[in-house]
N, C-alpha and C positions, 0 to 999 in steps of 0.2 A: 105340569108345572105351568104356573102363571107368571105374566108379567107384571111389573110394578104399575101402581098408578099414577104413569106422568099422565099427563095432557098430550093430545096428540094430535098434529097438523096433519090433515088429509092429505093425499097427493091428487087426489080428484078424479085417479084412476079406479073405476069401480072393481076391476078384476084384482086389483092388490089393497087397495084397503082395508077389506075384511082380513087377508091375509096377514097384516101387519096391525090388527085388533084397532083399526081407526086411523091408521098414518102413521106418520114419523115422529116420535120424539119431539117435543116442541124444543128448538135451541140446536139443533142439528145440522153440522156440515156433512154435505155429503156429495161424495165423487161421483159423478157420472162419467165413468171410464169405459172408453169403447173402442172398437173397430170402426172405420169408417163405413157409415149406412148402416151399421147394426142396431140402431135403435135411441140411442143415447140422446139425441138433439130431439125426436120425436116424444121422447118420453118427458122432457121439459117442457116443449110447445103444448102436449095434451094436459100436464098439468095446470099449467097456467090458464090454459083457455076454460078449461072446466071449473077451476075454482073462481074464476073472475067472471062466468055467466052461472055461478050457483048451481051447477049439474055434478052436486055431489051427492053423496048416499048419506043419510042419517046412521050414526054409528055409535050414537049414546053420548051420553054427558061428557066423556073422558076427550071429546074431539075439538077443537077451535079452530075456526076457519082463519087466514089471513087478513089483518087488518087492512094490507095494503098489499100488490105483489108488483114486485121493482124488477125491471128486465136492465140487465146493464151491457153494454155491448162495448167492446173494445175497437172494432173496425167497420162494422155493420152499421147503416145508418136506420132510424126507427123506421122508414118507409122499407127498405130492404127485408127486414124481419117481417113485419105485417104482410108483406107480399108473399113471402115463403110460405108463413101458416095459412093464410088465406088460399094459395095453389094446395097446399097439402092437404088440406082438410073440408070436408062438406063445410058450404058456407054459414049452416046454423050454428056451427062450434065458434065461430069467429065474432060472436054478438058482445062477448065480452071486453074485446081490444082495447076499444075507448077505455076501459076500467084500470089497464095495466100502464105503470108508470116506467115509461123508456127513460134510461139514463144513456146518452152518447158520449162517451168517451174517446171516439175515434179522433176528433181534432187534436186532444191532448196525446194520444196515442202516437199518430203521425207528426206531430212536432217534432219528434226524436229521431225521424226517419230522413231519407234523402227524398222523399215523396213529394212534388211539388204543390205548394201551400193550395193554388186554385183546383187541384183536384179532389179535395175532401173539406173546403171551408169557403165560404162566401164572403168573410173578410175581406179589407183589403190587404195586400201585401205587407204594406208597414206595419199594421196592426199584429197580424200574424208572427210576422219575424219578431217584433219584439214580445210578444206572449211567448214566443220558442224561447227567445233569451232569458224570460222571468220566470219560467216555468219550475215547479218545485219538483217535477219528476213524476210517473206514471202512476207507481206506487202511493205517493201521499195524495195524489188526485182521487185515485181509488178510495183509500180510506177517508179522505173527506166527503166523498159520495154516498159510502154506507153508513157513516155517522147521520146523514141527514134523511135516512129511511125511518119511518116511524117502527117503533117496537110491535113484535107479533107478526110480523110482514113474511111474506114469502119473497126471496131474493135469488134470481138466476144469474149467475155471471157465464156470459156466453162471449167467446170462450175462453176458459184457462190456458187452452193450448197458444194463441194469440199474445197472453200476456207473459208467458213463463219462458216461451222459445228464446226471447232475446236475453234473458238474462241466465240462460244455461251455459255452464263454463265460465262465469266471469264472478267478479268480485260481488255483484248485485245478487246473485242466488242468494245470499246468507240473509239480505235484507228481505226479499222475496219472502223467505222460509219464516222470518220471524213475523211478516203480516199476516201470512196463513194462520200462524199459531196464536196470534193477538185476535184475529178472526173468529178463530176454532173457540177459545176461550170467551171473548164477548157476546156469543151469539147465544149464551146459555141466561146471560144478563137480559140479552135482547129477548129472548123466547123468540127468533126470528129461525127460521128454517133456511139452510143457502144450499142451493144448487151450484157445485162446481163442474162444467164441461170441460173434458180434456180427452183430446183425440190419444188412442192407444199408439205405442210407439214412436212417438214423436221425440221423447226426452230418453235421457240415457236411464237404462233400466232402475240403476241404484237411485237417481233423481224422481222417477216414477215411484217408486218407493218410499221414497220419502215424504212426498206427498200423501201418498196413501196413510202413511201411519200417522199424518198431522191430523187427519180428519176423522169426523166420526163414524162414518160408513162409505164403504166403497160397493157400489152398484158397476159389476162390470159387463158390458153388452159385446158380445160376439158370436162372429160366424161358426157353423158346424156343421161338417158335412153330414149329410142324413142317406138312409137308403135312395138308391136311385140316383146317386151323385146329386140330389137335390141340397141347396143351402138353407139352414136353418137358423135364425135369429134367436139367441139364448141370452139370458140374463142371469148373472150369478150375483147373489149376496155375499161378498167376499168376506166384508167386514162389517159389523153392527153394533156398536158400543151398547151394551145394556139388552140389547135384542137378541143377539146370536145364540145364549143357551136355548132359549124359547124357540127359534126358528130352526136350530139342530133337531131339538127333540121334535119336532112337528115333523122334520125333513122337508122345509120351505126353504131350502138356499139357491134351488135351480128350476128357471121356468122357461117355458118356450116362449118366444115374443112374437107378435105379429101386429103387422102397422097398416092399418087401413084408411079408408078416408074418415072413418068415425073417430081415428086417433089410435094411440098403444094401448094394445092388450096384451094382458100374461096367462098362462096356463099352467095350473101345477101340474106337470108330467114327471117331475123328479128324476128320472132317467130318460134322456133324449137319444133316440137310436138314430 
């Protein structure tokens, strides 16, 4: 069974891109849903580092590298993220960091909270309070930031957990889901691949399922017990529009995951014992 001749954007992960016949179909919104520490964050880090430093494997004419890599954060600063990446992996993996466009929405995020202004902003108090009173809202700020990113880019939203938690159980949930549906729709026009990082179990199961239903793909990162009471990271491809028939036909939906100083790696073992 052959997949369609869609353009693919590589993940940059050498052990995964050949399995996906080059990478993710361009224009895909991909939910990285995972247990704490199970590998979702490292997947995103490894992907952007490899693609920003051109450490990708040539996989034919159907692949297209991102025009820009944009990393959007709601609570962390650019320095926080860069330090975390540098400490997690070999130094030579971080050579592409300057090429990544970091978009820090933490001031807008914290404007709507009780967090003291001087904890997250260097602006004077009067300016921040004025901006707080005039703000359009976190969702509008996010939409504006996404519109400013070039087409055919790789975009990481870190973390969707920070964004969705305040809206859970409120009237704002409808607006949030409308935005995610809009992003899923317009990503096809943009040709951009978008990673949404979400910690598993934070939301009500029905809300988690609603987000999973909106996106094009769901990669689930879990911890599983193995022989000798050892824990193993496992990645499931729970959903992938346009690719699931191919993946299931090849029995490529469950992978053991290893995280080292060299980055995120998967192995096709089909059954994890």
